[in-house]
N, CA, C and O atoms as a Tripos MOL2 file, in Angstrom:
@<TRIPOS>MOLECULE
protein
  236   235    59     0     0
PROTEIN
NO_CHARGES

@<TRIPOS>ATOM
      1 N         109.1770  101.9770  105.5690 N.3       1 MET1
      2 CA        108.1760  101.9300  104.3910 C.3       1 MET1
      3 C         109.4260  101.2270  103.4900 C.2       1 MET1
      4 O         110.6390  101.4380  103.4760 O.2       1 MET1
      5 N         108.4020  100.1260  102.6130 N.am      2 TYR2
      6 CA        108.8970   99.3500  101.9140 C.3       2 TYR2
      7 C         108.7380   99.8310  100.5490 C.2       2 TYR2
      8 O         108.1200  100.8910  100.6470 O.2       2 TYR2
      9 N         109.0970   99.4730   98.7640 N.am      3 VAL3
     10 CA        108.4910   99.6960   97.7130 C.3       3 VAL3
     11 C         106.9700   99.1750   97.5390 C.2       3 VAL3
     12 O         106.1300   99.6570   96.7800 O.2       3 VAL3
     13 N         106.8010   98.0070   98.4760 N.am      4 HIS4
     14 CA        105.8550   97.1910   98.3460 C.3       4 HIS4
     15 C         104.4090   98.2390   98.9420 C.2       4 HIS4
     16 O         103.4120   98.6060   98.3200 O.2       4 HIS4
     17 N         104.7320   98.4350  100.0550 N.am      5 HIS5
     18 CA        104.5340   99.6320  101.2810 C.3       5 HIS5
     19 C         103.0410  100.2690  100.4970 C.2       5 HIS5
     20 O         101.8280  100.0660  100.5620 O.2       5 HIS5
     21 N         104.2180  101.3520   99.5730 N.am      6 ARG6
     22 CA        103.5610  102.0800   98.3940 C.3       6 ARG6
     23 C         102.7380  101.7810   97.4150 C.2       6 ARG6
     24 O         101.7900  102.4370   96.9840 O.2       6 ARG6
     25 N         103.2780  100.4200   96.9760 N.am      7 MET7
     26 CA        102.7010  100.1900   96.0960 C.3       7 MET7
     27 C         100.7580   99.7700   96.3450 C.2       7 MET7
     28 O          99.7280  100.1760   95.8070 O.2       7 MET7
     29 N         101.0430   98.8600   97.3450 N.am      8 ALA8
     30 CA         99.4310   98.7140   98.4370 C.3       8 ALA8
     31 C          99.3860   99.5950   98.5070 C.2       8 ALA8
     32 O          98.7210   99.0240   97.6440 O.2       8 ALA8
     33 N          99.3530  101.0400   98.6710 N.am      9 GLU9
     34 CA         98.5520  101.7570   98.8110 C.3       9 GLU9
     35 C          97.9990  102.6390   97.5610 C.2       9 GLU9
     36 O          97.4450  103.7290   97.7020 O.2       9 GLU9
     37 N          98.1630  102.1970   96.7060 N.am     10 ARG10
     38 CA         97.8010  102.5850   95.4560 C.3      10 ARG10
     39 C          97.8210  101.5230   94.3910 C.2      10 ARG10
     40 O          98.2390  101.8120   93.2700 O.2      10 ARG10
     41 N          97.3740  100.2550   94.6850 N.am     11 ALA11
     42 CA         96.6520   98.9730   94.4370 C.3      11 ALA11
     43 C          95.9940   99.1170   92.6580 C.2      11 ALA11
     44 O          96.3090   98.6020   91.5850 O.2      11 ALA11
     45 N          94.9570  100.0980   93.1060 N.am     12 GLU12
     46 CA         94.1000   99.9670   91.8830 C.3      12 GLU12
     47 C          94.5890  101.0070   90.7980 C.2      12 GLU12
     48 O          94.6510  100.7940   89.5870 O.2      12 GLU12
     49 N          94.9570  102.2840   91.5240 N.am     13 GLU13
     50 CA         95.7170  102.9110   90.4370 C.3      13 GLU13
     51 C          96.4820  101.9980   89.4050 C.2      13 GLU13
     52 O          96.2100  102.0190   88.2040 O.2      13 GLU13
     53 N          97.4070  101.2370   89.9250 N.am     14 LEU14
     54 CA         99.3160  100.6360   89.6570 C.3      14 LEU14
     55 C          98.5830   99.4600   88.9640 C.2      14 LEU14
     56 O          99.2390   99.0440   88.0090 O.2      14 LEU14
     57 N          96.9790   98.5540   89.2370 N.am     15 TRP15
     58 CA         96.8690   97.2080   88.6930 C.3      15 TRP15
     59 C          95.5450   98.3230   87.7200 C.2      15 TRP15
     60 O          94.4490   98.1220   88.2430 O.2      15 TRP15
     61 N          95.4660   99.0310   86.9020 N.am     16 ARG16
     62 CA         94.7220   99.9770   85.3280 C.3      16 ARG16
     63 C          95.7550  100.3610   84.8910 C.2      16 ARG16
     64 O          95.8380  100.5930   83.6840 O.2      16 ARG16
     65 N          96.7010  100.5180   85.6250 N.am     17 LEU17
     66 CA         98.1480  100.9660   84.3980 C.3      17 LEU17
     67 C          98.7050   99.5370   83.8900 C.2      17 LEU17
     68 O          99.3240   99.5680   82.8260 O.2      17 LEU17
     69 N          98.5540   98.2970   84.5270 N.am     18 LEU18
     70 CA         99.3700   96.8510   84.2370 C.3      18 LEU18
     71 C          98.5500   96.7710   83.6990 C.2      18 LEU18
     72 O          98.8520   96.2510   82.6250 O.2      18 LEU18
     73 N          96.9720   97.1030   83.7850 N.am     19 ASP19
     74 CA         96.3770   96.3620   82.1940 C.3      19 ASP19
     75 C          95.8290   97.0460   80.8370 C.2      19 ASP19
     76 O          94.9020   96.6670   80.1200 O.2      19 ASP19
     77 N          96.4010   97.8040   80.7420 N.am     20 LEU20
     78 CA         96.6560   98.3380   80.0220 C.3      20 LEU20
     79 C          97.9970   97.6300   78.6690 C.2      20 LEU20
     80 O          99.0620   97.1200   79.0190 O.2      20 LEU20
     81 N          97.6130   97.7710   77.3790 N.am     21 GLU21
     82 CA         98.9140   96.9690   76.8920 C.3      21 GLU21
     83 C         100.1630   97.6910   76.3980 C.2      21 GLU21
     84 O         101.2060   97.1660   76.0060 O.2      21 GLU21
     85 N          99.8320   99.1660   76.5000 N.am     22 ASP22
     86 CA        101.4400   99.2300   76.1140 C.3      22 ASP22
     87 C         102.3550   99.9130   77.5730 C.2      22 ASP22
     88 O         103.2490  100.7560   77.6560 O.2      22 ASP22
     89 N         101.5670   99.0160   78.6740 N.am     23 THR23
     90 CA        102.4980   99.0860   80.5220 C.3      23 THR23
     91 C         103.0740   98.0600   80.5350 C.2      23 THR23
     92 O         102.4770   97.0010   80.3450 O.2      23 THR23
     93 N         104.8200   98.1480   80.8400 N.am     24 TYR24
     94 CA        105.5640   97.7130   81.2570 C.3      24 TYR24
     95 C         106.2670   97.4300   82.9040 C.2      24 TYR24
     96 O         107.1090   98.2520   83.2640 O.2      24 TYR24
     97 N         106.0660   96.7800   83.4510 N.am     25 LEU25
     98 CA        106.9270   96.6470   84.3730 C.3      25 LEU25
     99 C         107.8870   96.2530   84.8100 C.2      25 LEU25
    100 O         107.8120   95.0910   85.2090 O.2      25 LEU25
    101 N         109.1170   96.8930   84.9550 N.am     26 HIS26
    102 CA        110.3640   96.3370   85.5660 C.3      26 HIS26
    103 C         111.0420   97.1440   86.9310 C.2      26 HIS26
    104 O         111.3290   98.3250   87.1240 O.2      26 HIS26
    105 N         111.1520   95.8950   87.7840 N.am     27 LEU27
    106 CA        111.9070   96.2790   88.9330 C.3      27 LEU27
    107 C         112.9670   95.7380   89.1030 C.2      27 LEU27
    108 O         113.1790   94.6010   88.6810 O.2      27 LEU27
    109 N         113.9550   96.5220   89.8310 N.am     28 CYS28
    110 CA        115.2830   96.2970   90.3930 C.3      28 CYS28
    111 C         115.1980   96.3750   91.7620 C.2      28 CYS28
    112 O         114.2520   96.6620   92.4970 O.2      28 CYS28
    113 N         116.5440   96.0200   92.0270 N.am     29 GLY29
    114 CA        116.6880   96.2610   93.5630 C.3      29 GLY29
    115 C         117.0640   94.8050   93.8760 C.2      29 GLY29
    116 O         117.1680   93.8390   93.1200 O.2      29 GLY29
    117 N         117.2580   94.9310   95.3480 N.am     30 ILE30
    118 CA        117.5120   93.3550   95.7420 C.3      30 ILE30
    119 C         116.7480   92.4440   95.8380 C.2      30 ILE30
    120 O         115.6720   92.9650   95.5440 O.2      30 ILE30
    121 N         116.6070   91.6500   96.0040 N.am     31 LYS31
    122 CA        116.1950   89.9370   95.2740 C.3      31 LYS31
    123 C         114.6150   89.7260   96.7210 C.2      31 LYS31
    124 O         113.4380   89.3640   96.7270 O.2      31 LYS31
    125 N         115.2970   90.0610   97.3700 N.am     32 GLY32
    126 CA        114.4840   89.8610   98.7520 C.3      32 GLY32
    127 C         113.0870   91.3680   98.8260 C.2      32 GLY32
    128 O         112.0690   91.3600   99.5170 O.2      32 GLY32
    129 N         113.4540   92.2370   98.0780 N.am     33 MET33
    130 CA        111.6970   92.7940   97.8140 C.3      33 MET33
    131 C         110.7430   92.2940   97.0870 C.2      33 MET33
    132 O         109.5650   92.5520   97.3380 O.2      33 MET33
    133 N         111.1240   91.4790   96.0460 N.am     34 GLU34
    134 CA        110.6110   90.5010   94.9690 C.3      34 GLU34
    135 C         109.5900   90.2240   95.9750 C.2      34 GLU34
    136 O         108.6920   91.0040   95.6580 O.2      34 GLU34
    137 N         109.0490   89.3330   97.3810 N.am     35 ASP35
    138 CA        108.5040   88.6240   97.7610 C.3      35 ASP35
    139 C         106.8230   89.9270   98.3970 C.2      35 ASP35
    140 O         105.6010   89.8250   98.4980 O.2      35 ASP35
    141 N         107.7080   90.8010   98.5990 N.am     36 GLY36
    142 CA        106.7740   91.6330   98.4560 C.3      36 GLY36
    143 C         105.9920   92.1490   97.9490 C.2      36 GLY36
    144 O         104.8480   92.0340   98.3880 O.2      36 GLY36
    145 N         106.2820   93.0510   96.6530 N.am     37 VAL37
    146 CA        106.1960   93.2770   95.5950 C.3      37 VAL37
    147 C         104.8410   92.1060   94.9760 C.2      37 VAL37
    148 O         103.8790   92.4220   94.2760 O.2      37 VAL37
    149 N         105.1730   90.7920   95.4920 N.am     38 GLU38
    150 CA        104.5420   90.3500   94.4070 C.3      38 GLU38
    151 C         103.5030   89.8740   95.2640 C.2      38 GLU38
    152 O         102.4550   89.6310   94.6650 O.2      38 GLU38
    153 N         103.4930   89.6490   96.6420 N.am     39 ARG39
    154 CA        102.5120   89.2220   97.6620 C.3      39 ARG39
    155 C         101.4170   91.1260   97.0920 C.2      39 ARG39
    156 O         101.9920   91.1810   96.0050 O.2      39 ARG39
    157 N         101.0320   91.6520   97.0810 N.am     40 VAL40
    158 CA        100.6170   92.9480   96.6770 C.3      40 VAL40
    159 C         100.2920   92.2960   95.6620 C.2      40 VAL40
    160 O          99.6050   91.2770   95.7280 O.2      40 VAL40
    161 N         100.8360   92.8990   94.3460 N.am     41 LEU41
    162 CA        100.4010   92.1770   92.4240 C.3      41 LEU41
    163 C          99.2850   90.8050   92.7610 C.2      41 LEU41
    164 O          98.0930   90.7220   92.4630 O.2      41 LEU41
    165 N          99.8300   90.1830   93.2130 N.am     42 ARG42
    166 CA         98.8770   88.7260   93.3540 C.3      42 ARG42
    167 C          97.8110   89.0850   94.2350 C.2      42 ARG42
    168 O          96.9140   88.3930   93.7540 O.2      42 ARG42
    169 N          97.4020   89.5650   94.9950 N.am     43 GLY43
    170 CA         96.4020   89.5620   96.0850 C.3      43 GLY43
    171 C          95.5320   90.4230   94.8520 C.2      43 GLY43
    172 O          94.3630   90.1080   94.6310 O.2      43 GLY43
    173 N          95.9120   91.0530   94.4080 N.am     44 ARG44
    174 CA         95.3300   92.2620   93.3460 C.3      44 ARG44
    175 C          94.6160   91.8340   91.9970 C.2      44 ARG44
    176 O          93.6970   92.2720   91.3040 O.2      44 ARG44
    177 N          95.6740   90.5410   91.9600 N.am     45 ALA45
    178 CA         94.6800   90.0280   90.7020 C.3      45 ALA45
    179 C          94.2350   89.1120   90.8560 C.2      45 ALA45
    180 O          93.6300   88.6430   89.8930 O.2      45 ALA45
    181 N          94.2690   88.2950   92.1880 N.am     46 GLU46
    182 CA         93.0270   87.2140   92.5770 C.3      46 GLU46
    183 C          91.6440   87.6420   93.2110 C.2      46 GLU46
    184 O          90.7030   86.9030   93.5030 O.2      46 GLU46
    185 N          91.7770   89.4620   93.4030 N.am     47 ARG47
    186 CA         90.3600   89.9970   93.7490 C.3      47 ARG47
    187 C          89.7060   90.1210   92.3280 C.2      47 ARG47
    188 O          88.4990   90.3410   92.4330 O.2      47 ARG47
    189 N          90.0030   90.0690   91.4490 N.am     48 ASP48
    190 CA         89.5670   90.0080   90.0130 C.3      48 ASP48
    191 C          89.3590   88.3720   89.1740 C.2      48 ASP48
    192 O          88.8160   88.1450   88.0920 O.2      48 ASP48
    193 N          89.8680   87.6270   89.9270 N.am     49 TYR49
    194 CA         90.0790   85.7550   90.2850 C.3      49 TYR49
    195 C          90.8300   85.7760   88.5580 C.2      49 TYR49
    196 O          90.1830   85.3530   87.6000 O.2      49 TYR49
    197 N          92.5100   86.4330   88.3800 N.am     50 ILE50
    198 CA         92.9140   86.4750   87.1330 C.3      50 ILE50
    199 C          94.0580   86.0390   87.7760 C.2      50 ILE50
    200 O          94.5700   86.6050   88.7420 O.2      50 ILE50
    201 N          94.6060   84.6590   87.0410 N.am     51 ASP51
    202 CA         95.6210   83.7040   87.3500 C.3      51 ASP51
    203 C          96.6350   84.8790   87.4350 C.2      51 ASP51
    204 O          96.5290   85.8350   86.6670 O.2      51 ASP51
    205 N          97.5340   84.8130   88.2920 N.am     52 TRP52
    206 CA         98.5190   85.7340   88.5890 C.3      52 TRP52
    207 C         100.1640   85.3090   87.9040 C.2      52 TRP52
    208 O         101.1590   86.0140   87.7390 O.2      52 TRP52
    209 N          99.9050   83.8490   87.6130 N.am     53 ARG53
    210 CA        101.5810   83.4240   86.8330 C.3      53 ARG53
    211 C         101.3270   83.6000   85.3920 C.2      53 ARG53
    212 O         102.2230   83.8720   84.5930 O.2      53 ARG53
    213 N          99.9850   83.4270   85.0510 N.am     54 ALA54
    214 CA         99.8190   83.7510   83.5230 C.3      54 ALA54
    215 C          99.5450   84.8120   83.4350 C.2      54 ALA54
    216 O          98.9100   84.7350   82.3830 O.2      54 ALA54
    217 N          99.4880   86.1810   83.7980 N.am     55 PHE55
    218 CA         99.0650   87.7130   84.1650 C.3      55 PHE55
    219 C         100.9900   88.1350   83.9320 C.2      55 PHE55
    220 O         101.3470   89.0480   83.1870 O.2      55 PHE55
    221 N         102.0250   87.2260   84.7630 N.am     56 ARG56
    222 CA        102.8870   88.0440   84.9160 C.3      56 ARG56
    223 C         103.4340   88.3210   83.7790 C.2      56 ARG56
    224 O         103.7240   89.3960   83.2530 O.2      56 ARG56
    225 N         103.6510   86.2590   83.1510 N.am     57 ARG57
    226 CA        104.6410   86.3480   82.2470 C.3      57 ARG57
    227 C         104.2280   87.3080   81.1500 C.2      57 ARG57
    228 O         104.7460   87.0840   80.0560 O.2      57 ARG57
    229 N         103.6540   88.0160   81.2070 N.am     58 VAL58
    230 CA        103.3360   88.8850   79.9450 C.3      58 VAL58
    231 C         103.5020   90.2020   80.3810 C.2      58 VAL58
    232 O         103.2280   90.9680   79.4570 O.2      58 VAL58
    233 N         103.8410   90.7970   81.4150 N.am     59 LEU59
    234 CA        104.4670   91.7400   82.0620 C.3      59 LEU59
    235 C         105.8130   92.3830   81.2250 C.2      59 LEU59
    236 O         106.4850   93.2800   81.7340 O.2      59 LEU59
@<TRIPOS>BOND
     1     1     2 1
     2     2     3 1
     3     3     4 2
     4     3     5 am
     5     5     6 1
     6     6     7 1
     7     7     8 2
     8     7     9 am
     9     9    10 1
    10    10    11 1
    11    11    12 2
    12    11    13 am
    13    13    14 1
    14    14    15 1
    15    15    16 2
    16    15    17 am
    17    17    18 1
    18    18    19 1
    19    19    20 2
    20    19    21 am
    21    21    22 1
    22    22    23 1
    23    23    24 2
    24    23    25 am
    25    25    26 1
    26    26    27 1
    27    27    28 2
    28    27    29 am
    29    29    30 1
    30    30    31 1
    31    31    32 2
    32    31    33 am
    33    33    34 1
    34    34    35 1
    35    35    36 2
    36    35    37 am
    37    37    38 1
    38    38    39 1
    39    39    40 2
    40    39    41 am
    41    41    42 1
    42    42    43 1
    43    43    44 2
    44    43    45 am
    45    45    46 1
    46    46    47 1
    47    47    48 2
    48    47    49 am
    49    49    50 1
    50    50    51 1
    51    51    52 2
    52    51    53 am
    53    53    54 1
    54    54    55 1
    55    55    56 2
    56    55    57 am
    57    57    58 1
    58    58    59 1
    59    59    60 2
    60    59    61 am
    61    61    62 1
    62    62    63 1
    63    63    64 2
    64    63    65 am
    65    65    66 1
    66    66    67 1
    67    67    68 2
    68    67    69 am
    69    69    70 1
    70    70    71 1
    71    71    72 2
    72    71    73 am
    73    73    74 1
    74    74    75 1
    75    75    76 2
    76    75    77 am
    77    77    78 1
    78    78    79 1
    79    79    80 2
    80    79    81 am
    81    81    82 1
    82    82    83 1
    83    83    84 2
    84    83    85 am
    85    85    86 1
    86    86    87 1
    87    87    88 2
    88    87    89 am
    89    89    90 1
    90    90    91 1
    91    91    92 2
    92    91    93 am
    93    93    94 1
    94    94    95 1
    95    95    96 2
    96    95    97 am
    97    97    98 1
    98    98    99 1
    99    99   100 2
   100    99   101 am
   101   101   102 1
   102   102   103 1
   103   103   104 2
   104   103   105 am
   105   105   106 1
   106   106   107 1
   107   107   108 2
   108   107   109 am
   109   109   110 1
   110   110   111 1
   111   111   112 2
   112   111   113 am
   113   113   114 1
   114   114   115 1
   115   115   116 2
   116   115   117 am
   117   117   118 1
   118   118   119 1
   119   119   120 2
   120   119   121 am
   121   121   122 1
   122   122   123 1
   123   123   124 2
   124   123   125 am
   125   125   126 1
   126   126   127 1
   127   127   128 2
   128   127   129 am
   129   129   130 1
   130   130   131 1
   131   131   132 2
   132   131   133 am
   133   133   134 1
   134   134   135 1
   135   135   136 2
   136   135   137 am
   137   137   138 1
   138   138   139 1
   139   139   140 2
   140   139   141 am
   141   141   142 1
   142   142   143 1
   143   143   144 2
   144   143   145 am
   145   145   146 1
   146   146   147 1
   147   147   148 2
   148   147   149 am
   149   149   150 1
   150   150   151 1
   151   151   152 2
   152   151   153 am
   153   153   154 1
   154   154   155 1
   155   155   156 2
   156   155   157 am
   157   157   158 1
   158   158   159 1
   159   159   160 2
   160   159   161 am
   161   161   162 1
   162   162   163 1
   163   163   164 2
   164   163   165 am
   165   165   166 1
   166   166   167 1
   167   167   168 2
   168   167   169 am
   169   169   170 1
   170   170   171 1
   171   171   172 2
   172   171   173 am
   173   173   174 1
   174   174   175 1
   175   175   176 2
   176   175   177 am
   177   177   178 1
   178   178   179 1
   179   179   180 2
   180   179   181 am
   181   181   182 1
   182   182   183 1
   183   183   184 2
   184   183   185 am
   185   185   186 1
   186   186   187 1
   187   187   188 2
   188   187   189 am
   189   189   190 1
   190   190   191 1
   191   191   192 2
   192   191   193 am
   193   193   194 1
   194   194   195 1
   195   195   196 2
   196   195   197 am
   197   197   198 1
   198   198   199 1
   199   199   200 2
   200   199   201 am
   201   201   202 1
   202   202   203 1
   203   203   204 2
   204   203   205 am
   205   205   206 1
   206   206   207 1
   207   207   208 2
   208   207   209 am
   209   209   210 1
   210   210   211 1
   211   211   212 2
   212   211   213 am
   213   213   214 1
   214   214   215 1
   215   215   216 2
   216   215   217 am
   217   217   218 1
   218   218   219 1
   219   219   220 2
   220   219   221 am
   221   221   222 1
   222   222   223 1
   223   223   224 2
   224   223   225 am
   225   225   226 1
   226   226   227 1
   227   227   228 2
   228   227   229 am
   229   229   230 1
   230   230   231 1
   231   231   232 2
   232   231   233 am
   233   233   234 1
   234   234   235 1
   235   235   236 2
@<TRIPOS>SUBSTRUCTURE
     1 MET1         2 RESIDUE 1 A MET
     2 TYR2         6 RESIDUE 1 A TYR
     3 VAL3        10 RESIDUE 1 A VAL
     4 HIS4        14 RESIDUE 1 A HIS
     5 HIS5        18 RESIDUE 1 A HIS
     6 ARG6        22 RESIDUE 1 A ARG
     7 MET7        26 RESIDUE 1 A MET
     8 ALA8        30 RESIDUE 1 A ALA
     9 GLU9        34 RESIDUE 1 A GLU
    10 ARG10       38 RESIDUE 1 A ARG
    11 ALA11       42 RESIDUE 1 A ALA
    12 GLU12       46 RESIDUE 1 A GLU
    13 GLU13       50 RESIDUE 1 A GLU
    14 LEU14       54 RESIDUE 1 A LEU
    15 TRP15       58 RESIDUE 1 A TRP
    16 ARG16       62 RESIDUE 1 A ARG
    17 LEU17       66 RESIDUE 1 A LEU
    18 LEU18       70 RESIDUE 1 A LEU
    19 ASP19       74 RESIDUE 1 A ASP
    20 LEU20       78 RESIDUE 1 A LEU
    21 GLU21       82 RESIDUE 1 A GLU
    22 ASP22       86 RESIDUE 1 A ASP
    23 THR23       90 RESIDUE 1 A THR
    24 TYR24       94 RESIDUE 1 A TYR
    25 LEU25       98 RESIDUE 1 A LEU
    26 HIS26      102 RESIDUE 1 A HIS
    27 LEU27      106 RESIDUE 1 A LEU
    28 CYS28      110 RESIDUE 1 A CYS
    29 GLY29      114 RESIDUE 1 A GLY
    30 ILE30      118 RESIDUE 1 A ILE
    31 LYS31      122 RESIDUE 1 A LYS
    32 GLY32      126 RESIDUE 1 A GLY
    33 MET33      130 RESIDUE 1 A MET
    34 GLU34      134 RESIDUE 1 A GLU
    35 ASP35      138 RESIDUE 1 A ASP
    36 GLY36      142 RESIDUE 1 A GLY
    37 VAL37      146 RESIDUE 1 A VAL
    38 GLU38      150 RESIDUE 1 A GLU
    39 ARG39      154 RESIDUE 1 A ARG
    40 VAL40      158 RESIDUE 1 A VAL
    41 LEU41      162 RESIDUE 1 A LEU
    42 ARG42      166 RESIDUE 1 A ARG
    43 GLY43      170 RESIDUE 1 A GLY
    44 ARG44      174 RESIDUE 1 A ARG
    45 ALA45      178 RESIDUE 1 A ALA
    46 GLU46      182 RESIDUE 1 A GLU
    47 ARG47      186 RESIDUE 1 A ARG
    48 ASP48      190 RESIDUE 1 A ASP
    49 TYR49      194 RESIDUE 1 A TYR
    50 ILE50      198 RESIDUE 1 A ILE
    51 ASP51      202 RESIDUE 1 A ASP
    52 TRP52      206 RESIDUE 1 A TRP
    53 ARG53      210 RESIDUE 1 A ARG
    54 ALA54      214 RESIDUE 1 A ALA
    55 PHE55      218 RESIDUE 1 A PHE
    56 ARG56      222 RESIDUE 1 A ARG
    57 ARG57      226 RESIDUE 1 A ARG
    58 VAL58      230 RESIDUE 1 A VAL
    59 LEU59      234 RESIDUE 1 A LEU
């Protein structure tokens, strides 16, 4: 099980937190995990028709 699997399991809760103005996301780990995390968050953003690239810049 990888971090992006856990994030996918709790995507709705995570998305609600990311939508709050005072929430920041900091990821630490190997570069290889970035793709999975990005895929989960981008997929969730697209469900709400949100431009993930623009949203990501403000995290």
